[in-house]
C-alpha positions in Angstrom: 0.0 0.0 0.0 1.2 3.4 -0.8 2.7 5.2 2.3 0.7 8.0 3.8 -2.7 6.6 2.6 -5.3 4.7 4.6 -6.5 1.3 3.3 -10.2 1.2 2.3 -11.1 -0.7 5.5 -9.2 1.8 7.7 -10.9 4.7 5.9 -14.4 3.2 6.4 -13.7 2.5 10.1 -12.4 6.0 10.6 -15.3 7.6 8.9 -17.9 5.5 10.7 -16.6 6.6 14.0 -17.6 10.2 13.1 -21.2 9.3 12.2 -24.0 9.8 14.7 -27.1 8.0 13.5 -30.2 10.1 12.9 -32.5 9.9 16.0 -35.8 11.3 14.5 -38.5 8.7 14.0 -41.7 8.6 11.9 -44.7 6.3 11.8 -45.4 5.2 8.2 -48.0 2.8 6.6 -46.7 -0.5 5.4 -47.4 0.6 1.8 -44.8 3.4 2.2 -42.2 1.5 4.3 -40.2 -0.2 1.6 -36.5 0.8 1.8 -36.9 2.6 5.1 -34.9 1.6 8.2 -36.9 0.3 11.1 -36.5 2.3 14.3 -38.5 0.1 16.6 -38.8 -3.7 16.4 -41.9 -5.2 14.9 -43.4 -7.6 17.5 -46.3 -10.1 17.1 -49.5 -8.6 18.2 -51.0 -12.1 18.8 -49.9 -15.7 18.6 -48.9 -16.7 15.1 -50.9 -18.5 14.0 -53.6 -17.3 16.4 -55.5 -20.7 16.6 -55.0 -24.3 15.8 -55.6 -24.6 12.0 -55.6 -27.2 9.3 -52.5 -27.3 7.1 -54.2 -29.3 4.4 -57.5 -29.7 2.6 -58.9 -32.9 4.1 -60.8 -34.3 7.1 -60.4 -33.4 10.8 -60.5 -36.6 13.0 -59.9 -37.8 16.5 -57.1 -40.5 16.4 -58.6 -42.5 19.3 -61.8 -42.9 17.2 -59.8 -45.2 14.9 -58.9 -48.3 16.9 -57.4 -51.5 15.6 -55.7 -52.1 12.3 -58.4 -50.6 10.1 -59.8 -49.8 7.6 -62.3 -47.3 9.2 -65.4 -45.7 8.1 -66.7 -42.4 9.5 -69.7 -40.1 8.9 -69.0 -36.5 7.8 -70.4 -34.2 10.5 -70.0 -30.8 8.9 -67.9 -28.6 6.7 -65.5 -25.8 7.8 -63.5 -23.4 5.6 -61.0 -20.7 6.3 -62.7 -17.7 7.9 -65.5 -19.8 9.5 -66.1 -18.2 12.9 -68.3 -20.9 14.4 -67.2 -22.9 17.4 -67.6 -26.5 16.4 -67.0 -29.6 18.5 -66.1 -32.8 16.7 -68.6 -35.6 17.5 -67.3 -39.0 18.6 -66.7 -41.3 15.7 -67.2 -38.6 13.1 -65.0 -36.6 10.7 -65.3 -33.0 9.7 -64.6 -31.8 6.2 -61.9 -29.0 6.6 -59.9 -26.8 4.3 -56.5 -25.2 4.6 -56.4 -22.4 7.1 -59.7 -23.3 8.8 -59.8 -23.4 12.6 -59.6 -26.9 14.0 -62.8 -28.1 15.6 -62.7 -28.9 19.3 -61.7 -32.5 20.0 -59.9 -33.1 16.7 -56.2 -33.9 16.9 -55.3 -34.8 13.3 -56.2 -33.9 9.7 -56.2 -36.6 7.0 -55.4 -35.0 3.7 -58.2 -35.6 1.1 -55.9 -37.6 -1.2 -55.8 -40.4 1.5 -59.5 -40.6 1.9 -62.2 -42.4 -0.2 -65.4 -40.5 -0.2 -68.6 -42.5 -0.1 -72.3 -41.5 0.0 -72.6 -42.2 3.7 -69.2 -40.8 4.7 -65.5 -41.5 4.3 -63.3 -44.6 4.2 -59.7 -44.6 5.5 -57.0 -47.3 5.3 -54.3 -45.4 7.3 -54.6 -44.0 10.8 -52.9 -40.6 11.1 -50.6 -39.6 14.0 -51.7 -37.0 16.6 -50.9 -33.5 15.3 -50.6 -34.5 11.7 -51.3 -31.7 9.2 -52.1 -29.2 12.0 -50.7 -25.7 12.5 -50.6 -25.2 16.2 -51.5 -21.8 17.7 -48.3 -19.9 18.4 -45.9 -22.4 16.7 -44.4 -19.6 14.6 -44.3 -17.0 17.3 -45.9 -16.2 20.7 -47.5 -12.9 21.2 -44.9 -10.2 21.8 -42.0 -12.0 20.0 -39.8 -9.8 17.8 -40.5 -10.5 14.2 -38.4 -7.8 12.5 -35.5 -6.3 14.4 -34.9 -2.5 14.7 -32.1 -1.3 12.4 -33.1 -3.4 9.3 -33.8 -1.8 6.0 -37.2 -3.0 5.1 -37.8 -5.1 2.0 -40.9 -7.0 0.8 -40.4 -10.0 3.1 -40.0 -7.8 6.1 -43.2 -5.8 5.2 -45.1 -9.1 4.7 -43.9 -10.4 8.1 -45.0 -7.1 9.7 -48.5 -7.4 8.1 -48.8 -11.1 9.2 -47.9 -10.0 12.8 -50.9 -7.6 12.8 -49.2 -4.2 12.0 -50.6 -1.6 9.6 -47.8 0.8 10.3 -44.2 0.7 11.4 -41.9 3.2 13.1 -38.9 4.1 10.9 -35.9 6.4 11.1 -36.2 9.7 9.3 -34.4 9.8 6.0 -31.0 11.5 6.3 -30.9 14.9 4.8 -28.2 15.5 2.3 -26.8 18.5 0.4 -24.8 18.0 -2.8 -22.2 20.6 -3.8 -20.3 20.2 -7.1 -17.2 22.3 -7.8 -15.2 23.4 -10.8 -15.1 26.5 -13.1 -15.0 24.2 -16.1 -18.5 22.6 -15.3 -21.5 23.6 -17.3 -25.1 22.2 -17.2 -25.8 19.3 -19.6 -27.5 20.5 -22.8 -25.8 23.9 -22.7 -23.3 24.9 -25.4 -19.7 23.9 -24.7 -17.1 26.6 -24.9 -13.4 25.9 -25.1 -12.2 24.4 -21.8 -15.7 23.5 -20.6 -17.3 20.1 -19.9 -20.8 19.0 -19.1 -21.7 18.4 -15.5 -22.2 14.6 -15.2 -21.7 14.4 -11.4 -24.9 16.2 -10.4 -27.2 13.9 -12.3 -25.1 10.8 -11.4 -25.0 11.5 -7.7 -28.5 12.9 -7.3 -29.8 9.6 -8.7 -27.4 7.5 -6.5 -28.3 9.4 -3.3 -32.0 9.1 -3.9 -31.7 5.4 -4.6 -30.0 5.0 -1.2 -33.2 6.4 0.4 -31.7 9.7 1.5 -33.4 13.0 1.1 -31.7 15.6 -1.1 -32.3 19.0 0.5 -30.4 21.1 -2.0 -28.0 20.9 -4.9 -25.5 23.7 -5.5 -22.5 24.4 -7.7 -19.4 26.4 -6.4 -16.7 28.1 -8.3 -13.0 27.3 -7.6 -12.7 30.1 -5.0 -11.8 29.3 -1.4 -13.9 32.0 0.2 -17.0 31.3 -1.9 -16.6 27.5 -1.5 -16.1 27.8 2.3 -19.2 29.9 2.7 -21.3 27.5 0.7 -20.0 24.4 2.6 -20.7 25.9 6.0 -24.1 27.2 5.0 -25.2 23.9 3.5 -23.8 21.8 6.3 -25.9 23.7 8.8 -29.1 22.5 7.1 -28.3 18.8 6.7 -27.0 15.6 8.2 -24.5 15.0 5.4 -22.7 17.3 3.0 -21.3 15.7 -0.2 -19.0 17.6 -2.4 -17.3 16.6 -5.7 -14.0 17.9 -6.8 -11.6 20.1 -5.0 -10.1 17.3 -2.9 -6.8 16.8 -4.6 -3.5 18.7 -4.1 -3.7 21.3 -6.9 -3.8 25.0 -6.4 -7.5 25.1 -7.3 -8.5 22.3 -4.9 -9.9 24.2 -1.9 -12.2 21.7 0.0 -9.7 20.7 2.7 -8.7 24.3 3.4 -12.3 25.3 3.5 -13.1 22.6 6.1 -10.1 23.6 8.3 -10.9 27.3 8.0 -14.4 26.6 9.3 -13.0 24.7 12.4 -14.1 21.4 10.9 -12.4 18.0 11.4 -10.9 15.7 8.8 -10.8 12.0 9.6 -9.8 10.7 6.1 -7.5 12.5 3.7 -6.6 10.1 0.9 -7.3 6.3 0.5 -5.1 3.7 -1.2 -7.7 2.9 -3.8 -8.0 3.3 -7.5 -9.9 5.2 -8.7 -10.7 7.6 -5.8 -7.4 8.2 -4.1 -8.1 11.8 -3.1 -11.4 11.1 -1.3 -11.8 12.8 2.0 -14.2 12.5 5.0 -14.7 14.8 8.0 -17.2 16.9 9.8 -18.2 20.6 9.6 -20.9 22.8 11.1 -22.7 19.8 12.6 -22.8 17.6 9.5 -20.6 14.8 8.3 -18.7 15.7 5.1 -17.8 13.3 2.2 -15.5 14.8 -0.3 -15.6 12.8 -3.5 -13.2 13.3 -6.4 -14.3 15.4 -9.3 -13.9 12.7 -12.0 -17.3 11.0 -12.5 -16.0 7.4 -12.4 -14.0 8.2 -9.3 -16.9 9.9 -7.7 -19.3 7.0 -8.3 -16.8 4.3 -7.2 -16.0 6.1 -4.0 -19.7 6.6 -3.4 -20.3 2.9 -3.8 -17.4 1.9 -1.6 -17.5 4.7 1.1 -20.7 6.7 0.7 -23.2 3.8 1.0 -21.8 2.5 4.3 -21.9 6.1 5.7 -25.6 6.5 4.6 -26.4 3.1 6.2 -24.8 4.3 9.5 -26.6 7.6 9.4 -30.0 6.0 9.1 -29.2 3.4 11.7 -29.1 0.4 9.4 -27.6 -2.3 11.7 -28.1 -5.2 9.2 -26.7 -4.1 5.9 -26.9 -6.8 3.3 -23.6 -8.5 2.4 -22.6 -6.9 -0.9 -19.4 -8.6 -2.2 -19.2 -12.1 -3.4 -16.5 -14.3 -5.1 -16.2 -14.6 -8.8 -13.7 -16.1 -11.2 -11.5 -14.1 -13.5 -12.1 -15.0 -17.1 -8.9 -13.7 -18.5 -5.5 -12.3 -17.4 -5.4 -8.9 -15.7 -2.4 -6.7 -15.0 -2.3 -4.4 -12.0 0.3 -1.9 -10.7 0.8 -2.7 -6.9 0.3 0.1 -4.4 -3.5 0.7 -4.3 -6.5 -1.5 -4.1 -8.2 -1.2 -7.5 -11.9 -1.3 -8.2 -12.3 -2.1 -11.8 -15.6 -2.2 -13.7 -16.5 -5.7 -14.7 -19.2 -7.7 -16.5 -20.5 -11.2 -15.7 -19.9 -13.3 -18.8 -21.0 -16.8 -17.8 -20.8 -19.7 -15.3 -17.9 -22.1 -15.0 -18.2 -25.9 -14.4 -18.3 -25.4 -10.6 -21.2 -23.0 -10.9 -19.1 -19.9 -10.2 -19.7 -16.6 -12.1 -17.0 -15.6 -14.6 -16.2 -11.9 -15.0 -14.5 -9.9 -17.7 -12.8 -6.5 -17.1 -10.9 -4.0 -19.1 -7.6 -2.4 -18.4 -6.8 0.3 -15.9 -9.8 2.6 -15.3 -10.0 6.0 -16.9 -11.8 8.0 -14.3 -13.7 10.2 -16.7 -15.3 7.5 -18.9 -18.7 6.9 -17.6 -19.7 4.7 -20.5 -17.5 2.0 -18.9 -19.6 2.1 -15.7 -22.9 2.0 -17.7 -21.9 -1.3 -19.3 -20.6 -3.0 -16.1 -22.4 -5.2 -13.6 -20.2 -4.2 -10.8 -16.6 -3.8 -9.6 -13.9 -6.4 -9.2 -11.5 -5.8 -6.3 -7.8 -6.2 -7.1 -5.8 -6.1 -3.8 -3.1 -3.5 -3.4 -0.2 -6.0 -3.5 -1.4 -8.0 -6.5 0.6 -7.7 -9.7 -1.3 -10.0 -11.9 -4.6 -12.0 -12.0 -4.7 -15.2 -13.9 -7.8 -16.9 -15.5 -9.5 -18.9 -12.8 -8.3 -16.8 -9.9 -11.0 -15.8 -7.4 -11.8 -12.1 -7.0 -14.1 -10.2 -4.8 -16.9 -8.7 -6.8 -19.0 -5.7 -5.7 -22.2 -5.7 -7.7 -23.8 -2.4 -8.4 -26.9 -1.8 -6.4 -29.4 0.9 -6.0 -27.5 3.9 -4.9 
């Protein structure tokens, strides 16, 4: 690893120590809860299931009514379907026609599935005696009342929302979305669609990062652009930071004479926890705190900005919103061809899944060293392979960590 630079893991750990999770909470209906982070656990409002129920379409019986070796014949006393609110007691020697989900009649202790029964005009005929409890869902077997069903700190997905509904909840308590301000920098930047003068480029970072931040379920309070002027930049950074939980800037974090973000933070009595990471692209990335907000200083080149957002920004947003159970993101894949790498920095290289090998492992293809201004490479990729800092070459068949692109 290059001297004077933090490793990626060190940078993430240092940044996370600065982050204080948002404490504000909000009650939202289940229909609006997808992607939100749960602030209070969801507990079962009643036993699940709330009563003994049939797990099959069939016939409810009492096992002791079937003595000897069989076969047995029984009359059919009644019929009960799911949602039937009657309180029915099973008569001695009789069976009761029952359907999946229907409450078990009093006295019954087994359900014989209909495929094992011969139906006759005067009742049913059975050749096998069921065991006690067969095809019955017992009250509370999934969860007793009050049991935690979905823990606090989880980002809610469809399965969590379904479990909350099954536990009797129409609403859940979630953490407020973190408020974010985005500030792009650079005198050369002009809005997309406007005429390009000599020395100007279209602003890709604003559109790219606004979409990424929103996809991470954060609220964008404002988007601004600052010129390459220390005083103007510092005033904007401090003013925006006072309104939000997180300030994200792009550009101005390198060591050139026109890179003013670090100086602006220090002039405002801010703190810097990360100033350069041994990663490629994204080496100049910075992290700190100013005017009550955490600050993430992304590089100005679009590919570098997006890679550092994926690697560093998403964990910070997760911590801000109190997500204690982030989904595991990386997985192992197999290199499909040789790759060369200059040791010194961990490299995140855009890659595409090209197939499956004979062991069922995904095969990836990646180009050469990343050009941090070529967004088309990102658009065509499925994710990022991770080449360790000390690695000089990757051979076909070598295992690599793969970071799939996700929302945000």
